[in-house]
VOPAGU-2260 file (C-alpha; in pm, 1 decimal, decimal comma):
REM VOPAGU-2260
SITE   aa  ch    i         X         Y         Z
SITE  MET   A    0    2241,5    1020,0    -710,3
SITE  VAL   A    1    2046,0     848,9    -438,5
SITE  LYS   A    2    2219,1     609,7    -208,3
SITE  MET   A    3    2057,1     297,2     -83,5
SITE  ILE   A    4    2182,5     -18,9      93,6
SITE  VAL   A    5    2018,3    -325,5     142,0
SITE  ASN   A    6    2175,4    -574,9     383,3
SITE  SER   A    7    2057,2    -915,6     274,5
SITE  ASP   A    8    2216,4   -1078,1     570,1
SITE  ILE   A    9    2046,0    -860,6     831,5
SITE  ARG   A   10    1689,0    -989,6     894,6
SITE  LYS   A   11    1451,3    -798,5    1106,7
SITE  GLY   A   12    1154,3   -1034,7    1142,9
SITE  ALA   A   13     873,9   -1192,5     932,2
SITE  ILE   A   14     627,5    -986,1     731,7
SITE  ASP   A   15     310,6   -1134,5     831,7
SITE  LYS   A   16     102,6   -1209,8     508,3
SITE  ASN   A   17    -207,4   -1071,1     693,9
SITE  ILE   A   18     -66,8    -711,9     656,9
SITE  TYR   A   19    -203,0    -762,7     303,1
SITE  GLY   A   20    -557,3    -820,1     431,4
SITE  HIS   A   21    -890,3    -679,6     312,2
SITE  PHE   A   22   -1210,5    -546,8     474,5
SITE  SER   A   23   -1567,3    -596,1     345,7
SITE  GLU   A   24   -1855,5    -433,3     521,4
SITE  HIS   A   25   -2228,8    -422,4     454,8
SITE  LEU   A   26   -2199,2     -73,7     300,2
SITE  GLY   A   27   -2305,1      43,6     -37,1
SITE  ARG   A   28   -2242,2    -215,7    -312,5
SITE  CYS   A   29   -1961,8    -398,7    -146,4
SITE  ILE   A   30   -2137,0    -712,7     -33,6
SITE  TYR   A   31   -2447,3    -702,3    -250,8
SITE  GLU   A   32   -2353,2    -652,1    -611,6
SITE  GLY   A   33   -1988,8    -672,1    -510,4
SITE  PHE   A   34   -1931,9   -1022,7    -368,3
SITE  TRP   A   35   -2286,3   -1144,2    -362,2
SITE  VAL   A   36   -2527,2   -1164,6    -663,8
SITE  GLY   A   37   -2729,0   -1461,4    -561,4
SITE  GLU   A   38   -2751,4   -1803,8    -698,2
SITE  ASP   A   39   -3020,9   -1718,3    -964,1
SITE  SER   A   40   -2795,4   -1425,8   -1108,0
SITE  PRO   A   41   -2701,7   -1436,0   -1472,8
SITE  ILE   A   42   -2360,9   -1328,3   -1350,4
SITE  PRO   A   43   -2141,6   -1640,6   -1327,5
SITE  ASN   A   44   -2127,2   -1734,7    -948,8
SITE  THR   A   45   -2070,2   -2014,8    -713,1
SITE  ARG   A   46   -2344,4   -2046,5    -454,4
SITE  GLY   A   47   -2424,7   -1682,7    -518,3
SITE  ILE   A   48   -2069,0   -1549,6    -495,8
SITE  ARG   A   49   -1918,1   -1379,4    -809,9
SITE  ASN   A   50   -1661,3   -1591,3    -980,8
SITE  ASP   A   51   -1473,8   -1301,6   -1142,7
SITE  VAL   A   52   -1436,0   -1135,9    -803,5
SITE  VAL   A   53   -1308,8   -1448,5    -630,5
SITE  ASP   A   54   -1063,9   -1517,5    -924,2
SITE  ALA   A   55    -922,0   -1154,7    -898,9
SITE  MET   A   56    -887,1   -1171,4    -512,1
SITE  ARG   A   57    -711,5   -1515,8    -542,6
SITE  LYS   A   58    -470,7   -1371,8    -779,4
SITE  ILE   A   59    -337,2   -1123,2    -523,7
SITE  LYS   A   60    -323,3   -1398,7    -256,0
SITE  THR   A   61    -579,7   -1250,4     -20,8
SITE  PRO   A   62    -475,5   -1380,0     319,6
SITE  VAL   A   63    -770,9   -1254,8     548,3
SITE  LEU   A   64   -1093,8   -1074,9     513,2
SITE  ARG   A   65   -1264,4    -874,8     783,6
SITE  TRP   A   66   -1657,1    -879,9     806,2
SITE  PRO   A   67   -1934,7    -760,8     868,3
SITE  GLY   A   68   -1801,8    -417,3     961,7
SITE  GLY   A   69   -1712,6    -144,9    1048,4
SITE  CYS   A   70   -1996,9      49,5    1207,0
SITE  PHE   A   71   -2238,5    -215,2    1062,9
SITE  ALA   A   72   -2091,8    -469,1    1308,4
SITE  ASP   A   73   -2226,5    -303,7    1599,5
SITE  GLU   A   74   -2585,9    -320,4    1464,9
SITE  TYR   A   75   -2559,4    -667,4    1310,0
SITE  HIS   A   76   -2751,1    -953,6    1477,7
SITE  TRP   A   77   -2612,5   -1266,2    1332,4
SITE  LYS   A   78   -2911,9   -1492,0    1387,0
SITE  ASP   A   79   -3090,4   -1282,9    1138,7
SITE  GLY   A   80   -2849,0   -1385,1     854,0
SITE  ILE   A   81   -2885,4   -1773,7     893,9
SITE  GLY   A   82   -3138,8   -2021,9     788,7
SITE  PRO   A   83   -3343,3   -2037,2     465,9
SITE  ARG   A   84   -3283,5   -1704,9     303,4
SITE  GLU   A   85   -3645,0   -1651,3     215,7
SITE  GLN   A   86   -3729,3   -1674,1     587,1
SITE  ARG   A   87   -3452,5   -1435,1     697,9
SITE  PRO   A   88   -3594,9   -1112,3     853,0
SITE  SER   A   89   -3492,1    -783,1     661,9
SITE  MET   A   90   -3310,9    -510,4     849,4
SITE  VAL   A   91   -3243,5    -139,3     803,6
SITE  ASN   A   92   -2876,7     -39,4     755,0
SITE  THR   A   93   -2891,0     276,9     965,3
SITE  HIS   A   94   -2531,4     380,0     924,5
SITE  TRP   A   95   -2514,2     343,3     547,9
SITE  GLY   A   96   -2802,5     512,0     375,5
SITE  GLY   A   97   -3107,0     361,9     570,7
SITE  VAL   A   98   -3144,1      95,7     299,7
SITE  THR   A   99   -3321,0    -226,1     369,5
SITE  GLU   A  100   -3118,8    -534,4     354,4
SITE  ASN   A  101   -3259,9    -885,6     317,4
SITE  ASN   A  102   -2988,0   -1065,8     518,4
SITE  HIS   A  103   -2923,1   -1315,8     226,1
SITE  PHE   A  104   -2543,6   -1275,8     295,5
SITE  GLY   A  105   -2475,7   -1409,8     650,5
SITE  THR   A  106   -2238,9   -1642,7     838,2
SITE  HIS   A  107   -2268,6   -1926,5     600,3
SITE  GLU   A  108   -2214,3   -1721,4     302,7
SITE  PHE   A  109   -1920,9   -1531,5     437,8
SITE  MET   A  110   -1752,6   -1861,1     546,6
SITE  ASP   A  111   -1810,0   -1995,0     204,5
SITE  LEU   A  112   -1673,7   -1689,8      50,4
SITE  CYS   A  113   -1348,3   -1720,5     265,8
SITE  SER   A  114   -1321,0   -2088,7     161,6
SITE  GLN   A  115   -1339,4   -1984,8    -203,2
SITE  LEU   A  116   -1087,3   -1721,5    -161,4
SITE  GLU   A  117    -862,0   -1965,2      47,1
SITE  CYS   A  118    -824,4   -1691,5     303,2
SITE  GLU   A  119    -872,5   -1665,8     693,3
SITE  PRO   A  120   -1216,1   -1514,8     805,6
SITE  TYR   A  121   -1180,7   -1222,9    1053,1
SITE  ILE   A  122   -1535,3   -1167,8    1209,4
SITE  CYS   A  123   -1621,9    -851,4    1400,6
SITE  GLY   A  124   -1877,4    -892,4    1688,6
SITE  ASN   A  125   -2149,5    -672,5    1820,7
SITE  VAL   A  126   -2063,2    -492,1    2142,7
SITE  GLY   A  127   -2256,2    -166,9    2072,4
SITE  SER   A  128   -2602,4    -313,6    2051,8
SITE  GLY   A  129   -2548,9    -673,7    2119,7
SITE  THR   A  130   -2520,6    -888,3    2419,8
SITE  VAL   A  131   -2265,9   -1105,5    2573,1
SITE  ARG   A  132   -2472,2   -1400,7    2517,7
SITE  GLU   A  133   -2530,4   -1325,6    2142,2
SITE  MET   A  134   -2158,2   -1302,8    2096,9
SITE  GLN   A  135   -2071,8   -1614,2    2291,9
SITE  GLU   A  136   -2348,8   -1811,7    2092,3
SITE  TRP   A  137   -2209,6   -1688,1    1756,1
SITE  VAL   A  138   -1858,5   -1830,3    1844,1
SITE  GLU   A  139   -2015,7   -2151,7    1944,3
SITE  TYR   A  140   -2238,5   -2173,1    1632,6
SITE  ILE   A  141   -1922,6   -2145,5    1424,5
SITE  THR   A  142   -1672,5   -2337,9    1598,3
SITE  PHE   A  143   -1824,7   -2605,6    1833,1
SITE  ASP   A  144   -1824,8   -2976,6    1708,2
SITE  GLY   A  145   -2020,5   -3132,0    2000,1
SITE  LYS   A  146   -2382,6   -3128,5    2084,0
SITE  SER   A  147   -2532,7   -2795,3    2182,7
SITE  PRO   A  148   -2820,4   -2580,0    2086,2
SITE  MET   A  149   -2596,6   -2353,7    1864,7
SITE  ALA   A  150   -2400,1   -2648,7    1698,1
SITE  ASP   A  151   -2736,1   -2834,9    1648,4
SITE  LEU   A  152   -2876,7   -2508,6    1475,0
SITE  ARG   A  153   -2556,2   -2487,1    1254,2
SITE  ARG   A  154   -2617,4   -2855,1    1152,6
SITE  MET   A  155   -2991,7   -2790,6    1087,5
SITE  ASN   A  156   -2897,7   -2508,0     858,1
SITE  GLY   A  157   -2676,4   -2747,0     647,7
SITE  ARG   A  158   -2326,8   -2721,6     791,7
SITE  LEU   A  159   -2241,9   -3043,7     975,7
SITE  GLU   A  160   -1888,3   -2968,3    1063,6
SITE  PRO   A  161   -1766,9   -2651,7    1242,7
SITE  TRP   A  162   -1551,4   -2386,9    1066,5
SITE  LYS   A  163   -1217,7   -2277,8    1173,9
SITE  LEU   A  164   -1227,0   -1919,6    1305,6
SITE  THR   A  165    -886,9   -1750,8    1414,3
SITE  TYR   A  166    -965,2   -1373,8    1427,9
SITE  PHE   A  167   -1239,3   -1223,2    1632,0
SITE  GLY   A  168   -1298,3    -858,3    1683,9
SITE  VAL   A  169   -1477,6    -761,4    2011,8
SITE  GLY   A  170   -1658,9    -460,6    1873,0
SITE  ASN   A  171   -1563,3    -186,3    1629,0
SITE  GLU   A  172   -1508,2     180,3    1680,1
SITE  ASN   A  173   -1668,7     179,6    2017,1
SITE  TRP   A  174   -1526,6     533,1    2065,8
SITE  GLY   A  175   -1753,1     641,1    1793,8
SITE  CYS   A  176   -2031,7     453,3    1596,0
SITE  GLY   A  177   -2000,9     152,7    1824,5
SITE  GLY   A  178   -2122,0     317,4    2126,9
SITE  ARG   A  179   -1931,2     642,9    2181,2
SITE  MET   A  180   -1769,1     475,8    2489,3
SITE  ARG   A  181   -1488,7     624,6    2690,8
SITE  PRO   A  182   -1164,1     402,6    2692,1
SITE  GLU   A  183   -1213,7     303,3    3054,7
SITE  TYR   A  184   -1570,0     191,5    2996,3
SITE  TYR   A  185   -1486,2       3,2    2670,3
SITE  ALA   A  186   -1184,1    -156,8    2849,4
SITE  ASP   A  187   -1419,8    -301,8    3114,1
SITE  GLU   A  188   -1662,0    -410,4    2840,9
SITE  TYR   A  189   -1390,4    -571,5    2636,7
SITE  ARG   A  190   -1286,7    -772,0    2945,5
SITE  ARG   A  191   -1647,4    -889,3    2993,0
SITE  TYR   A  192   -1727,3    -967,7    2640,0
SITE  SER   A  193   -1403,4   -1135,4    2550,4
SITE  THR   A  194   -1438,0   -1361,7    2847,7
SITE  TYR   A  195   -1718,7   -1543,4    2660,6
SITE  VAL   A  196   -1536,0   -1560,9    2331,2
SITE  ARG   A  197   -1423,5   -1906,9    2416,4
SITE  ASP   A  198   -1218,6   -2172,5    2232,5
SITE  PHE   A  199   -1433,9   -2463,8    2127,0
SITE  SER   A  200   -1333,3   -2798,9    1985,5
SITE  GLY   A  201    -956,5   -2722,5    1956,2
SITE  ASN   A  202   -1028,9   -2388,9    1772,4
SITE  ARG   A  203    -808,4   -2107,2    1907,7
SITE  ILE   A  204    -948,4   -1756,4    1874,9
SITE  ARG   A  205    -716,2   -1458,8    1849,7
SITE  LYS   A  206    -919,8   -1177,7    2013,3
SITE  ILE   A  207    -882,7    -828,6    1888,1
SITE  ALA   A  208    -977,4    -532,5    2083,6
SITE  CYS   A  209   -1108,6    -208,6    1943,8
SITE  GLY   A  210    -822,9      30,5    1945,8
SITE  PRO   A  211    -777,5     405,8    1890,2
SITE  ASN   A  212    -887,7     642,5    1622,7
SITE  ALA   A  213    -585,9     775,0    1451,7
SITE  ALA   A  214    -383,0     970,1    1718,8
SITE  ASP   A  215    -592,9     909,4    2019,6
SITE  TYR   A  216    -291,0     783,6    2236,0
SITE  ARG   A  217    -479,7     790,2    2550,7
SITE  TRP   A  218    -708,0     518,1    2427,8
SITE  THR   A  219    -420,5     303,0    2360,5
SITE  GLU   A  220    -269,8     372,7    2690,9
SITE  VAL   A  221    -589,6     288,9    2886,9
SITE  LEU   A  222    -664,9     -33,7    2675,0
SITE  MET   A  223    -299,7    -159,1    2721,7
SITE  ARG   A  224    -311,1     -89,0    3080,5
SITE  GLU   A  225    -644,3    -241,8    3172,3
SITE  ALA   A  226    -681,3    -518,5    2923,9
SITE  GLY   A  227    -358,8    -579,8    2740,3
SITE  SER   A  228    -310,7    -917,3    2890,4
SITE  MET   A  229    -632,8   -1041,2    2753,3
SITE  MET   A  230    -599,3    -957,4    2379,5
SITE  TRP   A  231    -405,6   -1095,6    2085,0
SITE  GLY   A  232    -437,4    -766,1    1898,8
SITE  LEU   A  233    -526,5    -394,2    1928,8
SITE  SER   A  234    -699,8    -232,6    1620,8
SITE  LEU   A  235    -596,4     103,3    1470,9
SITE  HIS   A  236    -811,1     296,4    1227,7
SITE  TYR   A  237    -664,6     592,4    1004,6
SITE  TYR   A  238    -799,7     723,4     683,7
SITE  VAL   A  239    -611,2     976,1     452,0
SITE  VAL   A  240    -849,0    1262,8     388,0
SITE  PRO   A  241    -672,6    1469,9     120,0
SITE  THR   A  242    -810,7    1798,5     231,3
SITE  GLY   A  243    -797,9    1723,3     604,2
SITE  ALA   A  244   -1162,1    1824,2     622,7
SITE  TRP   A  245   -1427,0    1555,2     653,3
SITE  HIS   A  246   -1707,2    1766,4     511,4
SITE  LYS   A  247   -1517,8    1840,2     187,4
SITE  LYS   A  248   -1262,4    1568,2     124,9
SITE  GLY   A  249   -1181,9    1649,6    -232,9
SITE  SER   A  250   -1247,2    1460,7    -565,7
SITE  ALA   A  251   -1099,2    1127,5    -623,7
SITE  THR   A  252   -1010,2    1228,7    -993,4
SITE  GLU   A  253    -991,6    1606,4   -1011,2
SITE  PHE   A  254    -709,6    1753,5    -809,4
SITE  ASP   A  255    -399,4    1965,9    -850,2
SITE  ASP   A  256     -15,6    1919,9    -761,0
SITE  ASN   A  257     -70,9    2055,7    -407,6
SITE  MET   A  258    -344,4    1814,6    -333,7
SITE  TRP   A  259    -132,8    1520,9    -456,8
SITE  TYR   A  260     145,8    1620,0    -213,9
SITE  SER   A  261    -104,5    1687,4      73,0
SITE  THR   A  262    -244,4    1328,1      11,3
SITE  MET   A  263     107,0    1179,1       7,8
SITE  LYS   A  264     206,7    1368,3     339,8
SITE  ARG   A  265    -106,0    1249,2     518,3
SITE  ALA   A  266     -46,9     898,2     409,8
SITE  LEU   A  267     319,8     903,3     539,4
SITE  PHE   A  268     170,0    1005,1     882,4
SITE  MET   A  269      93,0     640,2     927,5
SITE  ASP   A  270     443,8     589,7    1016,7
SITE  GLU   A  271     419,9     837,8    1308,4
SITE  LEU   A  272     106,0     681,5    1419,3
SITE  ILE   A  273     251,4     331,7    1444,5
SITE  THR   A  274     565,5     444,9    1603,6
SITE  LYS   A  275     391,8     629,5    1881,5
SITE  HIS   A  276     117,0     377,5    1944,5
SITE  SER   A  277     386,1      99,2    1944,3
SITE  ALA   A  278     586,4     288,1    2209,3
SITE  ILE   A  279     290,6     302,6    2440,3
SITE  MET   A  280     229,7     -61,9    2371,2
SITE  ASP   A  281     600,8    -144,5    2444,9
SITE  ARG   A  282     557,9     -11,2    2794,3
SITE  TYR   A  283     285,5    -265,9    2888,0
SITE  ASP   A  284     408,7    -539,9    2645,9
SITE  PRO   A  285     789,0    -520,0    2580,4
SITE  GLY   A  286     790,1    -865,3    2430,6
SITE  LYS   A  287     553,8    -742,0    2161,5
SITE  ARG   A  288     302,3   -1024,3    2221,4
SITE  VAL   A  289      14,2    -810,4    2129,7
SITE  ALA   A  290     -27,1    -723,0    1755,9
SITE  LEU   A  291    -117,6    -380,5    1625,3
SITE  VAL   A  292    -394,4    -449,8    1372,5
SITE  VAL   A  293    -458,2    -175,9    1126,8
SITE  ASP   A  294    -797,4    -309,9    1031,5
SITE  GLU   A  295    -918,0       2,2     847,1
SITE  TRP   A  296    -703,7     220,7     636,2
SITE  GLY   A  297    -696,3     385,2     302,4
SITE  VAL   A  298    -792,3     707,1     120,2
SITE  TRP   A  299   -1145,6     866,6     165,3
SITE  HIS   A  300   -1254,4    1092,6    -120,4
SITE  ASP   A  301   -1585,9    1260,7    -186,1
SITE  VAL   A  302   -1824,3    1009,8    -356,8
SITE  GLU   A  303   -1858,0    1009,7    -740,4
SITE  PRO   A  304   -2093,3    1253,3    -853,7
SITE  GLY   A  305   -2443,3    1125,0    -904,5
SITE  THR   A  306   -2402,4     837,8    -666,1
SITE  ASN   A  307   -2554,0     778,1    -321,8
SITE  PRO   A  308   -2350,7     974,4     -71,2
SITE  ALA   A  309   -2389,7     704,0     195,0
SITE  PHE   A  310   -2251,6     434,5     -40,7
SITE  LEU   A  311   -1907,5     583,0     -36,1
SITE  TYR   A  312   -1835,0     482,8    -399,4
SITE  GLN   A  313   -1526,3     660,1    -528,7
SITE  GLN   A  314   -1287,7     616,5    -819,3
SITE  ASN   A  315    -926,1     502,7    -770,2
SITE  THR   A  316    -635,5     675,9    -949,1
SITE  LEU   A  317    -251,4     648,3    -961,9
SITE  ARG   A  318    -244,7     876,8    -653,9
SITE  ASP   A  319    -427,0     612,5    -464,4
SITE  ALA   A  320    -175,2     347,4    -579,0
SITE  LEU   A  321     108,5     539,9    -452,3
SITE  VAL   A  322     -58,6     591,3    -112,1
SITE  ALA   A  323    -104,0     209,1    -100,4
SITE  GLY   A  324     255,1     142,8    -194,7
SITE  ALA   A  325     398,8     382,8      54,4
SITE  THR   A  326     149,5     249,6     333,2
SITE  LEU   A  327     242,7    -105,2     276,8
SITE  ASN   A  328     612,0     -19,7     287,8
SITE  ILE   A  329     542,3     133,9     634,5
SITE  PHE   A  330     362,9    -179,9     756,6
SITE  ASN   A  331     642,0    -394,4     631,9
SITE  ASN   A  332     896,2    -184,1     820,3
SITE  HIS   A  333     701,1    -213,0    1131,9
SITE  CYS   A  334     650,5    -588,4    1098,5
SITE  ASP   A  335     770,3    -641,5    1449,8
SITE  ARG   A  336     439,1    -488,4    1577,4
SITE  VAL   A  337     195,6    -461,2    1285,2
SITE  LYS   A  338      68,6    -829,7    1226,3
SITE  MET   A  339    -247,9    -747,8    1027,8
SITE  ALA   A  340    -391,4    -468,5     817,3
SITE  ASN   A  341    -720,2    -448,9     618,8
SITE  ILE   A  342    -750,0    -192,6     349,1
SITE  ALA   A  343   -1111,6     -22,7     323,7
SITE  GLN   A  344   -1272,5    -170,6     130,7
SITE  THR   A  345   -1258,8    -450,4    -111,5
SITE  ILE   A  346   -1524,0    -373,1    -365,3
SITE  ASN   A  347   -1715,8     -56,5    -473,7
SITE  VAL   A  348   -1624,8     131,6    -134,0
SITE  LEU   A  349   -1350,6     376,9     -53,8
SITE  GLN   A  350   -1007,3     274,3    -180,7
SITE  SER   A  351   -1132,2     -56,0    -340,2
SITE  MET   A  352    -963,9    -328,2    -509,1
SITE  ILE   A  353   -1245,4    -381,8    -758,4
SITE  LEU   A  354   -1528,0    -193,3    -899,2
SITE  THR   A  355   -1836,6    -360,6   -1054,2
SITE  ASP   A  356   -2121,6    -257,5   -1268,4
SITE  LYS   A  357   -2377,2    -525,2   -1309,1
SITE  GLU   A  358   -2188,0    -810,2   -1513,8
SITE  LYS   A  359   -1890,5    -577,3   -1560,7
SITE  MET   A  360   -1583,2    -581,5   -1337,6
SITE  ILE   A  361   -1257,1    -397,6   -1342,0
SITE  VAL   A  362    -962,5    -389,0   -1109,9
SITE  THR   A  363    -804,4     -56,1    -980,4
SITE  PRO   A  364    -456,5      82,4    -961,4
SITE  THR   A  365    -452,0       0,0    -580,8
SITE  TYR   A  366    -527,3    -366,7    -679,7
SITE  HIS   A  367    -216,4    -367,1    -892,1
SITE  VAL   A  368       2,3    -248,4    -610,2
SITE  PHE   A  369    -128,3    -544,1    -396,6
SITE  ASP   A  370     -58,1    -773,6    -697,0
SITE  LEU   A  371     305,1    -652,7    -710,5
SITE  TYR   A  372     369,0    -645,9    -327,2
SITE  LYS   A  373     233,1    -985,3    -277,2
SITE  VAL   A  374     587,2   -1114,9    -289,9
SITE  HIS   A  375     644,7    -969,7      66,8
SITE  GLN   A  376     376,0   -1210,3     223,2
SITE  ASP   A  377     563,0   -1407,7     490,2
SITE  ALA   A  378     903,6   -1305,6     364,8
SITE  GLU   A  379    1162,2   -1160,6     608,2
SITE  LEU   A  380    1212,6    -788,7     634,3
SITE  LEU   A  381    1567,9    -673,0     558,2
SITE  ASP   A  382    1759,0    -394,8     696,8
SITE  THR   A  383    1754,9    -123,4     436,8
SITE  TYR   A  384    1897,9     238,6     421,1
SITE  LEU   A  385    1788,2     504,1     191,1
SITE  GLU   A  386    1918,6     844,8     164,9
SITE  GLY   A  387    1684,6    1045,4     -54,8
SITE  PRO   A  388    1575,4    1390,6    -149,1
SITE  THR   A  389    1241,8    1553,7     -79,1
SITE  ALA   A  390     953,8    1639,8    -309,5
SITE  GLY   A  391     672,5    1910,9    -278,9
SITE  GLU   A  392     705,3    2252,6    -134,1
SITE  GLY   A  393     639,6    2419,6     202,1
SITE  ASP   A  394     394,3    2246,8     427,8
SITE  SER   A  395     340,8    1968,0     179,8
SITE  SER   A  396     709,8    1892,1     151,2
SITE  ILE   A  397     767,7    1499,2     172,2
SITE  PRO   A  398    1041,9    1247,8     133,2
SITE  GLN   A  399    1054,9    1170,0    -234,4
SITE  LEU   A  400    1101,0     792,4    -192,4
SITE  SER   A  401     963,0     511,4      13,5
SITE  VAL   A  402    1101,9     164,4      36,0
SITE  SER   A  403    1097,1    -178,2     199,5
SITE  SER   A  404    1277,0    -485,1     131,5
SITE  SER   A  405    1246,2    -869,3     212,8
SITE  ILE   A  406    1391,3   -1192,4     134,1
SITE  ASP   A  407    1167,3   -1498,9      67,1
SITE  SER   A  408    1216,3   -1857,3     138,2
SITE  ASP   A  409    1391,0   -1913,8    -190,4
SITE  GLY   A  410    1656,4   -1655,6    -110,5
SITE  ALA   A  411    1519,6   -1392,6    -358,5
SITE  VAL   A  412    1533,6   -1028,1    -251,2
SITE  HIS   A  413    1229,0    -805,3    -326,6
SITE  ILE   A  414    1262,9    -431,9    -309,6
SITE  SER   A  415     932,2    -213,5    -340,5
SITE  LEU   A  416    1003,9     144,0    -414,8
SITE  CYS   A  417     769,6     428,2    -446,6
SITE  ASN   A  418     860,2     762,4    -611,9
SITE  MET   A  419     610,2    1015,2    -479,1
SITE  SER   A  420     734,6    1307,5    -684,3
SITE  LEU   A  421     505,6    1425,3    -967,1
SITE  SER   A  422     800,1    1542,2   -1186,0
SITE  GLN   A  423    1142,2    1428,5   -1055,0
SITE  ASP   A  424    1289,1    1097,8   -1159,8
SITE  ALA   A  425    1542,4     932,7    -920,6
SITE  GLU   A  426    1858,8     772,8    -991,5
SITE  ILE   A  427    1953,6     527,3    -733,4
SITE  ARG   A  428    2280,0     356,0    -649,5
SITE  CYS   A  429    2177,4      41,1    -460,6
SITE  ASP   A  430    2437,6    -174,6    -284,7
SITE  ILE   A  431    2307,6    -539,4    -213,8
SITE  ARG   A  432    2517,7    -658,1      69,5
SITE  GLY   A  433    2561,3   -1021,3     188,4
SITE  MET   A  434    2475,2   -1183,6    -127,3
SITE  HIS   A  435    2616,4   -1232,2    -494,1
SITE  VAL   A  436    2370,6   -1056,8    -736,1
SITE  SER   A  437    2336,3   -1237,6   -1061,8
SITE  SER   A  438    1992,5   -1110,1   -1199,9
SITE  VAL   A  439    1737,8    -850,4   -1145,0
SITE  GLU   A  440    1388,7    -818,1   -1284,9
SITE  GLY   A  441    1101,0    -594,6   -1205,9
SITE  SER   A  442     751,9    -444,8   -1253,4
SITE  ILE   A  443     623,3     -94,5   -1265,1
SITE  LEU   A  444     302,5      85,3   -1211,1
SITE  THR   A  445     283,3     433,9   -1352,8
SITE  ALA   A  446      87,3     654,8   -1596,1
SITE  SER   A  447     155,2     981,4   -1776,0
SITE  GLU   A  448    -125,7    1151,7   -1588,4
SITE  MET   A  449    -132,8    1180,3   -1210,6
SITE  ASN   A  450    -517,9    1113,5   -1213,3
SITE  ALA   A  451    -508,9     818,7   -1451,6
SITE  HIS   A  452    -759,3     562,2   -1353,5
SITE  ASN   A  453    -934,9     260,6   -1487,7
SITE  THR   A  454   -1302,1     267,8   -1618,4
SITE  PHE   A  455   -1534,9       4,4   -1755,5
SITE  GLU   A  456   -1463,8     158,6   -2114,0
SITE  LYS   A  457   -1083,2     157,7   -2052,4
SITE  PRO   A  458   -1022,2    -103,3   -1782,1
SITE  ASP   A  459    -645,1    -120,8   -1849,9
SITE  ALA   A  460    -556,4     241,4   -1857,5
SITE  VAL   A  461    -336,3     183,7   -1535,5
SITE  ARG   A  462    -173,5    -149,0   -1515,0
SITE  SER   A  463     157,6    -296,5   -1419,3
SITE  ALA   A  464     430,3    -354,7   -1678,5
SITE  ASP   A  465     781,7    -488,6   -1710,8
SITE  PHE   A  466    1039,5    -270,9   -1575,9
SITE  ASP   A  467    1384,5    -227,9   -1744,2
SITE  GLY   A  468    1516,8      51,5   -1552,3
SITE  ALA   A  469    1730,0    -149,3   -1309,6
SITE  LEU   A  470    2067,3    -277,4   -1430,7
SITE  LEU   A  471    2354,3    -475,8   -1251,5
SITE  SER   A  472    2646,1    -255,5   -1156,8
SITE  GLY   A  473    2940,8    -339,1    -952,4
SITE  GLY   A  474    2776,4    -597,2    -731,4
SITE  GLY   A  475    2467,4    -382,7    -685,6
SITE  LEU   A  476    2224,4    -208,7    -905,7
SITE  MET   A  477    2157,7     128,7   -1080,8
SITE  ILE   A  478    1808,4     206,7   -1078,6
SITE  GLN   A  479    1633,8     480,7   -1281,0
SITE  LEU   A  480    1291,4     530,4   -1094,8
SITE  PRO   A  481    1040,3     741,5   -1286,1
SITE  ALA   A  482     835,9    1011,1   -1129,0
SITE  LYS   A  483     504,8     899,4    -962,6
SITE  SER   A  484     576,7     531,6    -986,5
SITE  VAL   A  485     568,0     209,3    -785,6
SITE  VAL   A  486     828,3     -46,9    -867,3
SITE  VAL   A  487     907,2    -387,5    -724,4
SITE  LEU   A  488    1245,2    -545,9    -802,4
SITE  THR   A  489    1328,3    -918,5    -765,9
SITE  ILE   A  490    1712,0    -977,1    -715,6
SITE  ARG   A  491    1867,9   -1317,0    -723,0
């Protein structure tokens, strides 16, 4: 019997809805064929943006979308993506396959997409190959409502009123594809570039600095010391590579028990990363003013056989869903410092929400996790204690269970549980303290096979269902949690 305690009267801070954010880069078929099909496409669209994709992303309450990259951001020159589409210059996407892009999806199209999604735009600016003036003018173009060359150019291109822009990233992965900079050098560049990311016309921008690659704690130390007072957020990038080897990451759909547990263990490393980076940030920012923004995360497998290796198209199984659920629990439990996260990526790339094939569209197991977990958005984290067994063996041994709990504005308690064991169910005695429990309902995501996934032929092979394994008992709950499952309970 596993013991769990949820203290509904001990609240530990708000879970920012932006933890459930997304990331869309000009990479493979994420933008073109994913979000964007063009106004003349036979696929139903609104001003060139796919209606089915927008409807699906609205259903999971997408709060924020990061664009245009990623590595692409530091080679993107925004003026190439405005004006009449037929007059826009093409560009070579040197990072992702050397393909030629026509720049039909640019600033206006992205801001329209965010409007259709009813989400906040998060734009990442070009530090690696761009200029201070270019970045300054982009912000002016988007947000200034007075008379200026950039505001007048925006009006000439059909947008009279400025847009609201809250989040702006000053470069991306500048330790790698964004310029291979040392932290000291980037800190100075951040200070210089961010000076010119100005607030126009009452718009208030939250500036996000390029943060560390995974466990590069020195990068965090230098950035917080040299520029912490000048940023709203510091990014963190971490990908789960099941094998631990970038040259051979492993198949998304063909794997054994050991690879399942290795993947889960690498996913749970996110907790250590956040804990250690937060400790460094605490030394320079004890009031936790600076947010940790995990704006690239997810599982990175080998591409699907027969697809362009530079397009990073991969399938998405129940294993990926468990990684998503456990990772989101970690973010929830660190909501004092983590204020935004953006899974990579939204469509057709890496651990995506959606896969498309011409007019066809399906959602993935990971999408269903985001759908279940949306109840945590802007709720308050609750103090939760879990005493659980382990799963796996040897170096791949992991805690069997992952949990986070919250209470929403209506007083409903939501508990998200992941059972990462392939074979062992969990019997949980859950005490709910500080409230009278009158009802419980839940949903579950699981499948008989660990590599179960959705295809265009079988789009609902993995989907959520009603969960009847939680019963009221003595003022609390008895929960029968199946192996390899994600469950979200609502208690009133």
